[in-house]
C-alpha positions as CSV (number, residue, x, y, z in Angstrom):
1,M,0.0,0.0,0.0
2,A,2.9,2.4,0.8
3,L,4.6,1.6,-2.5
4,R,1.3,2.2,-4.4
5,A,0.9,5.5,-2.7
6,L,4.4,6.6,-3.6
7,Q,4.0,5.4,-7.2
8,A,0.9,7.5,-7.6
9,N,3.1,10.6,-7.4
10,L,6.4,9.5,-8.7
11,L,7.8,13.0,-9.5
12,R,6.8,14.4,-6.1
13,S,8.3,11.3,-4.4
14,F,11.6,11.7,-6.2
15,L,11.8,15.4,-5.4
16,T,11.1,14.6,-1.8
17,M,13.9,12.1,-1.7
18,L,16.5,14.6,-3.2
19,G,17.4,16.0,0.2
20,V,18.1,12.5,1.6
21,I,20.0,11.6,-1.6
22,V,22.3,14.6,-1.4
23,G,22.8,14.1,2.4
24,V,23.7,10.4,2.2
25,A,25.9,10.9,-0.8
26,S,27.8,13.7,0.9
27,V,28.2,11.8,4.2
28,V,29.3,8.6,2.5
29,S,31.9,10.3,0.3
30,M,33.3,12.3,3.2
31,V,33.5,9.2,5.4
32,A,35.2,7.3,2.6
33,F,37.9,10.0,2.1
34,A,38.5,10.3,5.9
35,A,38.7,6.5,6.4
36,G,41.0,6.2,3.4
37,A,43.4,8.9,4.8
38,Q,43.4,7.2,8.2
39,R,44.2,3.8,6.8
40,Q,46.9,5.2,4.6
41,I,48.6,6.9,7.6
42,S,48.2,3.8,9.7
43,E,50.0,1.8,7.0
44,Q,52.7,4.4,6.7
45,I,53.2,4.4,10.5
46,K,53.7,0.6,10.3
47,T,56.4,1.0,7.6
48,L,58.5,3.2,10.0
49,G,58.9,0.4,12.5
50,A,57.8,0.3,16.1
51,N,59.1,2.6,18.8
52,V,61.5,4.4,16.4
53,L,63.2,7.7,17.4
54,M,65.1,9.9,14.9
55,I,68.0,12.2,15.8
56,E,68.9,14.8,13.1
57,P,70.1,18.4,12.7
58,P,67.6,21.1,13.8
59,R,65.2,22.7,11.4
60,N,66.1,26.0,10.0
61,S,64.5,28.8,8.0
62,R,65.9,27.5,4.7
63,G,64.7,24.0,5.3
64,A,61.0,24.7,4.7
65,G,60.2,22.8,7.8
66,Q,62.2,19.7,6.8
67,A,64.7,18.6,9.4
68,G,68.3,18.8,8.5
69,R,67.8,20.5,5.1
70,G,70.6,23.1,4.8
71,A,71.9,22.5,8.3
72,V,75.3,21.2,9.3
73,S,75.2,18.0,11.4
74,R,77.3,17.5,14.5
75,L,76.0,14.0,15.0
76,T,78.6,11.2,14.8
77,E,78.9,7.5,14.8
78,E,80.3,7.8,18.4
79,D,77.0,9.5,19.4
80,A,75.1,6.5,18.2
81,E,77.4,4.1,20.1
82,A,77.1,6.2,23.2
83,I,73.3,6.2,23.1
84,A,73.2,2.4,22.7
85,A,75.7,1.9,25.5
86,N,74.4,4.4,28.1
87,I,70.6,4.5,27.7
88,A,68.8,1.3,28.9
89,Q,65.6,2.2,27.2
90,I,67.3,2.0,23.7
91,A,67.7,-1.4,22.2
92,L,69.5,-0.5,18.9
93,T,71.0,2.5,17.1
94,A,72.0,3.1,13.5
95,P,73.9,6.1,12.2
96,A,73.2,7.0,8.6
97,L,73.9,9.4,5.8
98,R,72.4,9.6,2.4
99,G,72.5,11.3,-1.0
100,N,71.0,11.1,-4.5
101,V,73.0,9.2,-7.0
102,L,72.8,7.5,-10.4
103,A,73.0,3.7,-10.1
104,V,74.0,1.8,-13.3
105,H,73.9,-1.9,-14.3
106,K,75.0,-2.6,-17.9
107,N,72.6,-0.6,-20.1
108,R,70.2,0.2,-17.4
109,N,70.4,3.1,-14.9
110,T,68.1,4.9,-12.4
111,W,68.3,7.8,-10.0
112,T,68.1,6.5,-6.5
113,T,68.9,7.3,-2.9
114,V,72.1,5.8,-1.5
115,N,72.0,5.3,2.2
116,G,75.1,4.5,4.1
117,T,74.3,2.8,7.4
118,T,74.8,-0.4,9.5
119,S,72.9,-3.6,9.5
120,S,71.1,-2.4,12.7
121,Y,69.1,0.0,10.5
122,F,67.1,-2.9,9.0
123,A,66.2,-4.3,12.5
124,I,65.1,-0.8,13.7
125,R,62.9,-0.3,10.6
126,E,61.7,-3.9,10.8
127,W,62.6,-4.3,7.1
128,P,62.9,-7.9,6.1
129,L,64.8,-9.3,3.1
130,K,63.1,-10.6,0.0
131,Q,66.3,-12.4,-0.9
132,G,70.0,-12.5,-0.1
133,R,71.5,-11.1,3.1
134,Y,72.5,-8.0,5.0
135,F,76.0,-6.6,5.6
136,S,78.4,-8.6,7.7
137,Q,80.4,-7.0,10.5
138,Q,83.5,-7.4,8.5
139,E,82.0,-5.7,5.5
140,Q,80.9,-2.8,7.8
141,S,84.3,-2.3,9.5
142,G,86.3,-2.9,6.3
143,A,84.2,-0.6,4.0
144,G,83.2,-3.5,1.8
145,K,81.8,-2.7,-1.6
146,V,78.5,-4.5,-1.2
147,A,74.9,-3.2,-1.6
148,V,71.4,-4.1,-0.5
149,L,68.8,-2.8,-2.9
150,G,65.3,-1.6,-2.4
151,Q,62.7,-3.6,-4.4
152,L,61.9,-0.7,-6.8
153,T,65.6,-0.1,-7.5
154,A,66.2,-3.8,-8.1
155,E,63.3,-4.0,-10.6
156,Q,64.5,-0.9,-12.5
157,L,68.1,-2.2,-12.8
158,F,67.5,-5.9,-13.2
159,G,63.9,-6.4,-14.3
160,D,63.2,-10.2,-13.9
161,T,66.8,-11.1,-13.6
162,D,68.1,-12.3,-10.2
163,P,70.3,-9.4,-8.9
164,I,72.1,-11.4,-6.2
165,G,75.8,-11.6,-7.0
166,Q,75.5,-9.0,-9.9
167,V,77.5,-5.8,-9.9
168,I,76.1,-2.3,-10.1
169,R,78.1,1.0,-10.3
170,V,77.3,4.0,-8.1
171,L,79.4,7.1,-8.9
172,S,81.7,4.7,-10.9
173,V,82.3,2.6,-7.9
174,P,81.5,-1.1,-8.4
175,F,79.2,-2.8,-5.7
176,E,78.2,-6.4,-5.4
177,V,74.5,-6.9,-4.8
178,I,74.1,-9.1,-1.7
179,G,70.4,-8.6,-0.9
180,V,67.1,-7.2,-2.0
181,L,64.6,-5.8,0.6
182,S,60.9,-6.5,0.7
183,E,58.5,-3.8,-0.4
184,K,57.9,-0.9,2.0
185,G,55.9,1.5,-0.1
186,T,55.7,5.3,0.2
187,S,56.6,7.0,3.5
188,G,54.3,9.5,5.2
189,W,56.2,12.3,3.6
190,G,55.8,11.1,0.1
191,R,59.2,9.5,-0.3
192,A,59.5,6.2,-2.3
193,Q,61.2,4.1,0.4
194,D,61.9,1.2,-2.1
195,Q,63.9,3.5,-4.4
196,V,67.1,3.1,-2.4
197,V,70.5,1.4,-2.3
198,F,72.0,0.6,1.1
199,V,75.8,0.3,1.5
200,P,78.0,0.1,4.7
201,I,78.4,3.5,6.3
202,R,82.2,3.6,6.1
203,T,82.0,2.7,2.4
204,A,79.6,5.6,1.8
205,K,81.9,8.0,3.7
206,Q,85.1,6.9,1.9
207,R,83.8,6.3,-1.6
208,L,80.5,8.0,-2.2
209,I,79.1,10.8,0.0
210,G,81.9,11.7,2.4
211,S,84.2,13.3,-0.3
212,S,81.4,15.5,-1.6
213,N,79.6,16.3,1.7
214,A,80.0,19.7,3.3
215,V,80.0,18.2,6.8
216,H,82.9,16.7,8.6
217,R,84.0,13.2,7.5
218,N,83.1,11.8,10.9
219,S,79.6,13.3,10.9
220,V,76.4,11.5,10.0
221,E,73.2,12.9,8.7
222,Y,70.9,11.3,11.2
223,I,70.7,8.5,13.8
224,L,67.9,6.0,14.2
225,A,67.2,4.6,17.6
226,K,64.8,1.8,18.6
227,A,63.2,1.9,22.1
228,V,62.7,-1.3,24.0
229,S,58.9,-0.6,24.2
230,S,56.4,2.1,23.3
231,S,56.2,3.1,27.0
232,A,59.9,3.7,27.0
233,V,59.9,6.2,24.1
234,P,59.3,9.4,26.2
235,V,62.0,8.4,28.8
236,A,64.4,7.5,26.0
237,E,63.8,10.8,24.2
238,K,64.6,12.8,27.4
239,R,67.7,10.8,28.2
240,M,69.0,11.0,24.6
241,T,68.6,14.7,24.7
242,A,70.5,15.0,28.0
243,L,73.3,12.7,26.8
244,L,73.8,14.5,23.5
245,R,73.8,17.9,25.1
246,Q,76.5,16.7,27.4
247,R,78.6,15.1,24.5
248,H,78.2,18.2,22.4
249,R,79.1,20.5,25.3
250,I,76.0,22.6,25.0
251,G,75.7,25.1,27.9
252,S,72.7,25.7,30.0
253,G,70.1,27.8,28.2
254,A,71.7,27.2,24.8
255,A,69.7,25.7,22.0
256,N,70.2,22.0,21.0
257,D,72.3,21.4,17.8
258,F,70.1,18.3,17.2
259,L,66.4,17.4,17.1
260,V,65.0,14.2,18.6
261,S,61.6,13.3,17.0
262,D,59.2,10.4,17.1
263,P,58.0,10.0,13.5
264,A,55.2,7.7,14.4
265,S,53.8,10.2,16.9
266,M,54.0,12.9,14.3
267,M,52.0,10.8,11.8
268,A,49.6,9.7,14.5
269,A,48.9,13.4,15.3
270,E,48.3,14.0,11.6
271,N,46.0,11.1,11.6
272,A,44.0,12.6,14.5
273,V,43.7,15.9,12.7
274,K,42.5,14.2,9.5
275,R,40.0,12.1,11.5
276,A,38.6,15.2,13.2
277,L,38.4,17.0,9.9
278,G,36.6,14.0,8.4
279,W,34.0,14.0,11.2
280,L,33.6,17.8,10.8
281,L,32.9,17.5,7.1
282,S,30.6,14.6,7.7
283,G,28.7,16.7,10.3
284,I,28.3,19.5,7.8
285,A,27.1,17.1,5.2
286,S,24.6,15.6,7.7
287,V,22.8,19.0,7.6
288,S,21.5,17.9,4.2
289,L,19.9,14.9,5.8
290,I,18.1,17.1,8.3
291,V,16.9,19.4,5.5
292,G,15.8,16.3,3.5
293,G,13.9,15.0,6.6
294,I,12.1,18.3,7.0
295,G,11.2,18.1,3.3
296,I,9.8,14.7,3.9
297,M,7.8,15.8,6.9
298,N,6.3,18.7,4.9
299,I,5.3,16.5,1.9
300,M,3.8,13.9,4.3
301,L,1.7,16.6,6.0
302,V,0.5,17.6,2.5
303,S,-0.2,14.0,1.7
304,V,-2.2,13.5,4.9
305,T,-4.3,16.6,4.1
306,E,-4.9,15.4,0.5
307,R,-6.0,11.9,1.7
308,T,-8.2,13.0,4.6
309,R,-11.3,11.3,3.1
310,E,-9.3,8.1,2.5
311,I,-8.1,8.1,6.1
312,G,-11.7,8.7,7.4
313,L,-13.0,5.8,5.2
314,R,-10.3,3.4,6.5
315,I,-11.0,4.2,10.2
316,A,-14.8,3.9,9.5
317,I,-14.5,0.4,8.2
318,G,-12.4,-0.8,11.1
319,A,-8.7,0.4,10.7
320,S,-7.2,1.2,14.1
321,P,-5.2,4.4,14.7
322,G,-2.1,2.3,14.8
323,H,-2.8,0.9,11.3
324,V,-3.1,4.4,9.9
325,Q,0.0,5.6,11.7
326,L,2.0,2.6,10.4
327,Q,0.9,3.2,6.9
328,F,2.2,6.8,6.8
329,L,5.3,5.9,8.7
330,M,6.0,3.2,6.2
331,E,5.7,5.7,3.3
332,A,8.1,8.1,5.0
333,V,10.6,5.3,5.8
334,L,10.4,4.0,2.2
335,L,11.1,7.4,0.8
336,C,14.2,7.7,3.0
337,V,15.5,4.2,2.4
338,F,15.1,4.6,-1.4
339,G,16.7,8.0,-1.2
340,G,19.5,6.6,1.0
341,A,20.2,3.7,-1.4
342,I,20.4,6.1,-4.4
343,G,22.6,8.5,-2.3
344,L,24.8,5.7,-1.2
345,A,25.4,4.6,-4.8
346,I,26.1,8.2,-5.9
347,G,28.4,8.9,-2.9
348,A,30.4,5.7,-3.4
349,S,30.8,6.2,-7.1
350,A,31.8,9.9,-6.6
351,A,34.4,8.9,-3.9
352,V,36.0,6.2,-6.1
353,L,36.0,8.5,-9.2
354,V,37.5,11.5,-7.4
355,G,40.0,9.2,-5.6
356,Q,41.2,7.8,-8.9
357,L,41.4,11.2,-10.6
358,A,43.0,13.1,-7.7
359,G,45.0,10.2,-6.3
360,W,43.4,10.4,-2.9
361,P,43.0,7.3,-0.7
362,V,39.5,6.0,-0.4
363,F,38.0,3.3,1.8
364,L,34.4,2.2,1.8
365,S,33.8,0.0,4.8
366,P,30.7,-2.3,5.0
367,L,29.8,-0.5,8.2
368,S,29.5,2.8,6.4
369,V,27.3,1.3,3.7
370,I,25.0,-0.3,6.2
371,G,25.1,2.8,8.3
372,G,24.1,5.1,5.4
373,V,20.9,3.1,4.7
374,A,20.1,2.7,8.4
375,V,20.5,6.4,9.1
376,S,18.2,7.3,6.2
377,A,15.6,4.9,7.6
378,V,15.9,6.5,11.1
379,V,15.4,9.9,9.4
380,G,12.2,8.6,7.9
381,L,10.9,7.4,11.2
382,I,11.8,10.7,13.0
383,F,10.4,13.1,10.5
384,G,7.5,10.9,9.4
385,Y,6.2,10.3,12.9
386,F,4.4,13.7,13.3
387,P,2.4,13.4,10.0
388,A,1.6,9.8,10.7
389,R,0.5,10.6,14.3
390,K,-1.7,13.4,12.9
391,A,-3.4,11.0,10.5
392,S,-4.0,8.4,13.2
393,K,-5.8,11.0,15.4
394,M,-8.4,12.1,12.8
395,D,-12.1,11.9,13.6
396,P,-13.6,9.6,11.0
397,V,-16.9,11.6,10.8
398,A,-15.0,14.9,10.2
399,A,-12.6,13.2,7.8
400,L,-15.5,11.8,5.7
401,K,-17.1,15.3,5.4
402,F,-13.7,16.8,4.3
403,E,-13.8,18.3,0.8
């Protein structure tokens, strides 16, 4: 009966649903973008490794907010060793320096990041091998000409060929490939983490980066440290700061010549901001649902007035007030459910399309799909109740006389 009543005025029914369609489409698309951003940041946090702290030169005005850009580093390998030896909350440390280079293998070449570090780096980042092995202690202390490749660099230089045991050239220096890392993906700052070549830190200093670097030969660009647990991170950060101030002979009141940061916390804060923004945008979009609900209530009141004689006749032949109320409630709910389903399809399609065109992360969870339809049904119940209640309270005698 409710369906027949809606079919009798198809155009009016569709126009009534427009508010719900727009509201649900807006909410679904906003939630999809917010959820996609949160999932992306969560995945990026995982790629950093657990409980990782980073020590680097301080930010400066020329660095556009990026740590170490344009700053001279006073960090050394000895600093990394001192941190590991004197701070109980730190399990591992890895000094590192990096630069952009052209890697060559036969007739193939690619621009990549060369990263000179120790084998502890991979344990800190929780970066497993796809094949091969890491540096040995002898290769690290003896400046061995060996390299571990990121997956993307390996694919660009070797294609489908097994790279283990092959030789690549970096700045005309030959390196034997001893390992290929598993895929890490893009970092939270947009850097392709798999576009990299890892070599022992002494090799990088003596043969690649050290000779062309403006900093002292003993310096490193940054130090990674891994805390023993997440609860130990704040304590480790404070103790590292105190230790480095002492080692660098920084007087009381003087600014640090280093910066200790927790990349995971920074990205988690960004995630919280994006989550709050997503909920804010969803709340704004929800106003359309309220407007749509008010529109449905208005149309249902008009419908009750137009069908006064029908209501009186139903009550006169035995329909209870509850039956009449249920009939009009069902019409309002069906309007909202149909509108919600259409809005859901439009919102999901728009989210996927915009995500592909703009490169934004999108995630449509089953919960948001079910929630979109459920919310639209609740809107129908809320805004359809008053017209339905009004219809059920009609006096049948007065209703039958109504012109």
